[in-house]
Structure formats: structure tokens, C-alpha cells
C-alpha positions, 0 to 999 in steps of 0.5 A: 500500500501507499502511505504518508511516511515520516522518516525524520522529525524535522522533515515532512512525510512523503508518499511511499510504499509501506507494508500492508497492515495486519490485524492482531487482536480480536477487536481489530479490523482493516479499513480502506481509508477514505479521508484523514484530517491534517490537524495541528495534533497530527503535525505535532505527532509527525514532528515528535513534539506532542506530549504523547509522542515517542521517538519511534520512526518510521511513522505514518501520521494521522490520529483519526479518519473515515474508512470503509470496513473491508469485512462488511463494507460499512463506513466508520469514523475511527480514532486511533490509539498512540501508534506509529501506523496512523490514518494517512495511508491506503489502509489502517488497522482500527480497534472497532471499540474506538470507532462508530458506524456512519450513515451512508449519507455521511460525506467522508471528507467533511467528517474527517475535516470536522470531527477532530476540531469540533470534538475539542470544543464539544468535549470541553463544553460537555465533559470538562465543564457543563455549559449551561444555557445562556452562559457566555463564552470567549473563544481565544483563537477563533480564526483557526479551524477549531476556533471557528467550529467552537463558535458554532458548537458553543452556540449550538449547545446553548451559549447566550453570547459568544465573543470571538478573538483572533486575527487575520482575514477570517475574522470577517466571517466570524459573525456569520458563524455565531460570534456576537463580538469579534476582537482583533488580537493583532491591534495595538496591545493596550486597545486590545486589552481594553476591548477584551476587558469590556467584551469578555470580562463577564464571560463564564467560559474561555475556550483557549486555543492559543496559550502562550503570550496571547493568553498572558496578555488577555488574562488580567484585562479579562479578570479586571473587567469582571463586574463580580470577581467571585463569579466562576470563570472556567478557563479551558486550555485546549490548544497551544499554537502560540506557545506551550507555557505562560506566566500566571500571576499569583494575584490572578488566582487570588483576586478572582474565582478563576478555574484553569483546566485543560481538555484533551487526551488524558484529561478526558478518558477515551471512553468519555470521548467515544461516548460523545462521538455519535451525537457530534457525527449526527450534527455534522451529518445534518449540516449543523456546522459550517465546515471548510474542507480541502481534500488533497490526494495522498500522493500530494501529502508533502506539498500539502504539509509544507504549503504556506498557511492561508485562508483555506479550510482544513486539509484532508488527505484522501487516499486513492482508494476513495 
């Protein structure tokens, strides 16, 4: 079979022949991969920088996807365990306990593009906290693919107001996705801080896809902008595209009812995540969310990996078997 293969952590994967996968356990099944999303999590996996990464090479990247079962022909969405045989290949072995059956009407490319980024906010708002109807949410990093879906997921789950903070040309589209107020983080720092304090001071939840310097700059103005500092503020760290660390002032923890937590692999059990998948699949299949998907053939994976970041949607690697 053909697969996207990483042979060095400082180089992109290349499409090359690779040994066919062989099922080993009673719950294993071989699927023909129809679509696999190129998520930030997949990039960090291929770079060896994710907190679950090992130093094992060669590596086929890809953590989830849509495939067709070889033994019965049905469509499934699957989530892979930590493995060197990822989803960006013509075939992959899946654990059927980590997959769900899909309706025949489901679009493999749309599902592969949407499930991972939408899952980040869906699981955070349903498993790490319980979003209550009418609560206000700030999406920090709203101009990314996951951030855009987070706006829609929060609205769908009952948020009364959504503040979206990000940068770049995608900001103009965020009101159409459900954002009530948009903050451009690329503005003058004092002006941005003042706007965040006014627009997001009284939110109940922050979904943070940025971390790093943007979170450091946003945290204090938001806390100072709260009319009731004893009112709980759940700050949920999901991504770290702006940096892995922050400096957290001790006064921030004493001067407000700030609850900082993470949402991701480990902080939510695999069983808990899998329990959320059917409902999310149903909403994506029903067209509840706007999804920008960019299918790319498997043989072009190296070009897609190194393409400059732009305004295109989530890249989805599509093997020839589709």
C-alpha cells in the first residue's frame, strides 16, 4: 500500500510504499481509508513534539479518519490509539471499540475535516465543564479551524453570547458563524486589552486555543473587567499554537474565582470521548456546522504539509482508494 511516511522529525512525510497492515487482536479490523484530517495534533505527532509522542520512526501520521470496513463494507469514523501506523495511508488497522458506524449519507471528507476540531470544543463544553444555557463564552483563537467550529458548537449547545478573538482575514466571517463580538488580537496591545476587558470580562467560559503570550496578555484585562470577581470563570486550555507555557500571576488566582483546566487526551478518558462521538457525527451529518474542507490526494501529502498557511479550510488527505 501507499502511505504518508515520516522518516525524520524535522522533515515532512512523503508518499511511499509501506507494508500492508495486519490485524492482531480480536477487536481489530482493516479499513480502506477514505479521508484523514491534517490537524495541528497530527503535525505535532509527525514532528515528535506532542506530549504523547515517542521517538519511534518510521511513522505514518494521522490520529483519526473515515474508512470503509473491508469485512462488511460499512463506513466508520475511527480514532486511533498512540501508534506509529496512523490514518494517512491506503489502509489502517482500527480497534472497532474506538470507532462508530456512519450513515451512508455521511460525506467522508467533511467528517474527517470536522470531527477532530469540533470534538475539542464539544468535549470541553460537555465533559470538562457543563455549559449551561445562556452562559457566555470567549473563544481565544477563533480564526483557526477549531476556533471557528467552537463558535458554532458553543452556540449550538446553548451559549447566550459568544465573543470571538483572533486575527487575520477570517475574522470577517466570524459573525456569520455565531460570534456576537469579534476582537482583533493583532491591534495595538493596550486597545486590545481594553476591548477584551469590556467584551469578555463577564464571560463564564474561555475556550483557549492559543496559550502562550496571547493568553498572558488577555488574562488580567479579562479578570479586571469582571463586574463580580467571585463569579466562576472556567478557563479551558485546549490548544497551544502560540506557545506551550505562560506566566500566571499569583494575584490572578487570588483576586478572582478563576478555574484553569485543560481538555484533551488524558484529561478526558477515551471512553468519555467515544461516548460523545455519535451525537457530534449526527450534527455534522445534518449540516449543523459550517465546515471548510480541502481534500488533497495522498500522493500530494508533502506539498500539502509544507504549503504556506492561508485562508483555506482544513486539509484532508484522501487516499486513492476513495
